[in-house]
N, C-alpha and C positions, 0 to 999 in steps of 0.2 A: 444422509438420512439415518444411517445406523447410529451416528453420534447422538442425534436427537432422541431416538428411541431408547438409547442407553441412559440418557439424562432422565427420561420419564421413569424408567425402571428404578434409577438411583434416587431421584428426588420427589417422585410421586406428584401430588397435586400442584405443587409450586411450579415444577417443570412443565406439566401439562398446561397450566394457565398461560405461562409465558410463551410456549411454543404455539399454542392455538392463537394467541394474540398476534404473534408474528405472522402466522399464515394468513390471517384476515387483514394484516397490514401489507399484503402483497409481497411478502418475502417468499422466495422459492421453496416453500414447504408444502408437501402434498397432504391435503386434508383427508384424502381417501385412504391414507396410511396412518396418519397421526391420530385422527379421531377414533377409528375402530381400535387402534392399539391402546389409546387412553381408556376406552371403555373396557377392554379386556383386562388391563392392569387394575383398574378400579374394581372390577368384578372379582378377580383373583385375590386382591387385598381386602375384599369384603367392604369396600367403600360404597356407600349407598348411591344408587343411580340418581337419587334426588339431591345429592351433593355435587357429583361430577357434572351433571347437565347444567344447572344454573351457573356454576363456575365457568363452564365452557362458553355459555351465552354471553356472560359479562366480558370474558376475554375477547370474544368475537366482536362485541360492540366497541370495545376500546380500540382493537386493531383496525376495524373498518372506519372508526372515527378519525384515526390518524390519516388514512387514505382520503377520506372525505375532505378533511381540512387541507391536505396537500392539493387536492383537485380544486378546492374553493379558492385558495390563494395563488396557486400556480397556474391553474387553468389549462388551456390548450397547449401552452408552451411545454409543460412537463410531459403531456401525452405525446406530443410530437417528438420530444427528445427520446422518450421510451421507444417509440416506433423506429426511430433512426438507429438507436443503440442496439435494440433487440428486434430485428425485422420480423421474427416469428410472432411477436406480440401484436402486429398490426391487424391480423385477422380478428383476434379477440377484442381489441379496442374498437374497431369499426363495427363489429357485431353488437357490442355493448351500446355504442352510440345509436345504432339502428333500432335496437329494442327500446332504448330509453326514449327516443323520438316518437316511437309508435305507442308505447304503453305508459310513459311517464313514470310516476311513483311506483306503479305496479311492477315495473321492470326491476326495481330494486329488490323487491321480495322474490319475484320469480327468478331473477338473475343469480340468486344464491344457490340454486340447484341446477343451473345450466352450465355445462363445461365451457371453458374459455371466458364466457361473459362474467361469471362469478368473481373472477380475479380482478377485473377492471371496472366493474359497475360503480364502485365507490368513487373512483377518480372521475368518472364521467358525470356522476350525479353532483359531485362537488364543483366541477367545472361549469355545470349547467346552473349552479346556484339554487339547487333544490332546497326548499324549506327544511331546515335541520330537524324540526319536530317530525315532519312527514318522513324524512329520510330515516331517522332512527326508529320510528315506529315500524316502517316497512322492513327495515333491516332486522329488527328484533324478531319479527314473524318469520322471515326467511331463514335467519340463523337458527332459530328454534327448530324449524322443520329439518334443516340439514343436519344439525348436531344431534337431534334426537334420533334420526335415522341411523347415522354412521356410528355414533357412540353406542346407541342402543344395540345395534348389530354386534359390535365388538363385545359389549357387555354380555350379550347372550351367547355368542360363539366362543368367548374366552380364548383358549390356546389356538383356536382355528380362525382367529380374527383376520388372517391374511386373505381368506376367501373373499372378504368384502372388496379389497382393492383389486383382486384378480378379476372378479366378476364385473366390477365397475369399469375397469380398463377395457374389458372385452365387449361389454354391452351398454356403455354409457349413453349412447344416443338413443337406445331403445328403452332405457330404464326410466327416463324422466316421467313419461305418462303414468307409470305405476308407483311412483314414489309415495303419493298420498295413501294409496291402498296399503302399501308396505308399512308406512308410518302408523296407520291406525292399528294394524295387526300387531305391530311391535309394541305400541303403547299398552294394548290389552294384555299382551304377554308379560311385559315388565310389571304392570300393575298387579297381575295375578301372582307373580313371584314375590313381590313386596308384601302383598296381603298374606300369602301363605307363610312367609318368613315371620311376619308379626304374630300370626296365630300360633306358630310352633315355639315362639320365644316366651 
């Protein structure tokens, strides 16, 4: 993980884009660390939040599109192979299947902010042959919420960005119900800072 963080420090937006894309493509990269760190680096480098956020969303859509395509063409065989090779993944995959069966396309959006499920929901949706337009629309909404929250917190906290990952790890199962409230507060805060910066320039 330190290597990835150093790459972001060294290469900025290009590294952020590629690493966020890999995280959404189910590579073992922790978004709870990468996204707040990307926000912190962008803030310190005075890169506009309105630049880093859209880039992260595009990166997320490309990454999740890769997983969706793998699920679409590989289906259950790939998921079975993942469960066999990585037994710890079985809980997340089964949970993603359960949520998808219950909530359908809504699970794609909601799954983006739920631990374990968010990693595998793209593969499950692909294997279930969910309509691609529906999938990418729901994914875009979920990715926007998740990225706005985590990147926005990093952008606001700057050098203290590690607090995001620490609190998430400790309280992740209790945080989900308040994500939307935090998101709204965060958007208002960032919008105010952008407005204030434009007024002073």
